[in-house]
N, C-alpha and C positions, 0 to 999 in steps of 0.2 A: 686752799688750805684743807677743806673737807676731804678732797680727793687724797691729799697727802696723808691725812689722818686715817682715812679708810684703807689705804694701801699698807700703812704701818700696822694697823689692827689685823689685817688679813695675814700678813707675814708673822706677826706675833701668835696668832691663832694656830697657824700651821706648825710653828715651833713648839707650842704647848702640846699640840696633838702628837708630835713625834716623841716628845719627852714622856708623855703619858703612856704611849705605846711601849717605849723602852722600859719604863717602870713596871708595866704590866707583865712584860716578858721576864724581867728579873724576879718578880714575885711568883710567877707561875712556874718557873723553871723546875723547882723541886717536885712539883706535882706532875709536870710533864715527863721529866726524866725518871720514870718509875718502872721498876722491873716487871710488874704485873701487866702493864699496858703493852709491853712488847712480847712477853713470854706467853701470855694466855689470851690477849684480847686483840682488837682489830689491827693495831699498829704493827704487830709482828707479821701480819699477812703481807705487808708491803716489802719487808725484808725477805720474806719467804719468796715473794714474786721475783725479787732481784736474784736470789739464789737459783731459782728455776730458769730464768732467762740466761744466766751464766752457764747453765748446763745444756743450753741449746733448745729449751722448751719455748713454745710460743703461747702468748696469752690467748684466751678465748678457746682456741682449738686444743691445746695441750693441758691447760689448767684454767680454772675459773677466774675471770676478771670482770667485775660488774661495772667498773668505771671506764672513762675514756682512756685512750692509749697515749694521749699527750703527756699526762702526768708521769706515766711509766717511762716514756722516752726521756723526759727531763730528769727523772730520778736516775736512770742509767747513766746519762751524761754526767750528772753530779757525782755519782759514786766512782766515776773515773778520776775525778779530782780529789775527792776525799773518800777514804775507805768506808764501806757500808757499815753502819752502826747506828745506835739510837741517837747519838749526838748529831752526826751528820744528817740523819733523817729529819730531826727537828729543825736544824739550822736552815734546811731547804725551804721551810714554810715562812721564815721570817721576811724575805723579800715580798712574798704575797701579802702578808699582813701590812707591810709598809705601803705597798701600792694601794691596797684597799683604804687605809687610813688617809693617805694623801688625796685619793679620789673623793672620798667622803668630805674631807676638809675643803677641797676646792669647790665641790658642789655646794657646801654650806656657804662659802664665800660668795658664790654666784647667786644663790637663791634666798638666803636667810639673813635675818638680822640678829641682834645680840641674843634673844631667847633661843633661836635656832642653833646658834653656836654653842650655847650652854647645854642644850639638849644633846648635841653631838659629843661634847666632852664627857657628859655624864654617862652616856650609853656606849662609848667606845669599847670599854673592857668586855662588854657583853656582845658586841657586834663583831669585833675583830678578834680572831683567836690564832692559835698556833697548833700544829699537828701534822696530819697527813696531807699530802699535796692535792689530791682530788677535791677534798672538801674546802681548801683554802685558795687554790688556784682559780676555781670557778668564780667565787665572789670577787676576786681581784679583777678578773677580766670583765665581769658584768658591771662592777663599779666604774671602771674606766668607760665602758660602753654607755652607761647612764650619764656620766659626766659629759661625754661627747654629744649625746643626744640633747642634753640641756644647753649645750653651746651651739646647737643647730647643725651639728656635723653628723647627720644620720648615716651617711655612707660609711664613714670611718667607724661609727658605732656598730653598724652591721658587721664590719670586719672583726671586731672584738667578740661580738656575739657568735660569729662563725667559729672563731678559735675556741670559745667556751664549749661549743658542741663536741669538740674533740676531748674535752675534759670530763664532762658529765652529760651524756646525751639525754637531757630531760628538759629543764627549765629554759636553757638557751634556745631550744627549738621554738618554743612559744614566743619568747622575746624577739627572736629573729623574724618570726612571721609578722609580729606587730610592727616592727621596724620596716619590713618590706611593704606592708600596707600603707604606712605613713609616707614612704618614699613615693609610691605610686600615686597616692592622693595628692601629694605636693606637686608632682610632675603634671598631673591632670589639671590642677588648679592654675598652674602657670602656663597651660596650653602647650606643654613640651612632652606630652606622653607619646613618644615615638621610640623606635628601636634603638637609635643611636644614643638618646638621652638615658634610656633605661640601662643599656649596656655600660655606659659611662658611670652611672650611679652604683651599679652592682660590681664594677671592676675591682674595688678594694677587697670586698668580701670574697669574690671568686678567686682572686690571686692568693689571699690568705688561706682559703680552703685547699687550693691546689698545692701550694707549697707544703702545708702541713700533711696533706694526704701522701705526697711523694716521700717526705721524710719518714713518716710513720710506716707507710707501706713497704718502704725499702728495708726498714729495720725489723718489723714484726710480720710482714707478709700482707698480701692484699685481702685474703679471705678473713683473717682476724679483724682487719680494719673495717671491711664492709659489715661484717657481723656485729662488730662493736658499735657501729654508728646507728644500728637499728635500736630504737628505744625499748623494744620488747625483749632484747637479749637478756637483760638482767632478771626478767621475770622467770626465766627457766633455770636460774641458778639454784642449786640445792646445797644446803649446808648440813653437815652431820654434827651432832652435839654429844658430849659426854653426859653422864648422869648428873653432873653438877653444873651443867649449863655452859660449859666451855666449848666454843666452836672449833672444830678441827681445822677449818679453813683459816682460822686466825693464828694458828701455831706458827712460830717463827721458823721452825724446821720440823718435818715429820720425824726426823731421827730423835728429836727430844721427846716425842710422844710415843712411848713404847706400847701404848694401848691403841694406837691409831689403826693398825692393820686388823685388829679384832673387831672394830666397830664399823669400818667402811665395808659395804657389801662387795663381795668378789664377783 
């Protein structure tokens, strides 16, 4: 009877979590679907990146791109289904928010009691958001990785951490290193630290990285891929600003900025 009640409570909690996420999306939509965000701030840069790739330009080598190339690849595929624009751009982040919310909810069901569930419900609007793909795809992948780690599936968790490295080459590197250390320590503790066992444990992550590298490298080129995977690439990115603090890199199109050519050094 307790098990039945526990299962019903967990399902009810997930349902409430999804409802809360849908409500947060509904309430935030007027703030998200905002002209200034796309015309003058960061979100316009993603539409600008799409415009440049459609002109045959490559990220990293032809124009600045400080995030991983996986979000750009998914964005390009998505814009083939729905025309590029603010609405389709925002819709693309909704599945990421849903995955993050479900992973957090299942993690709470696995590790928490009623106070933990209440804390998740109260903090969800501040933890899960909507917007550009790089900033919300990475948390989705890492949330699933953490859930798998909590379930004792560290090999699969490392695969999701590897995918996150193609999203934002920063935090996933550290998390992936920690998972790798845990895997090696577990194998050593079990007396199975040998080449065959290590290869078997790392196979999911290796296959994930190989498949993503082939897809991204085929679309955007191997030099941009290798350069983008280096964490220090973003440190060399230079942005030019107008006198009122607007970043030229964030303009949706340089054609809309008639002052761009006068500010960018020749």
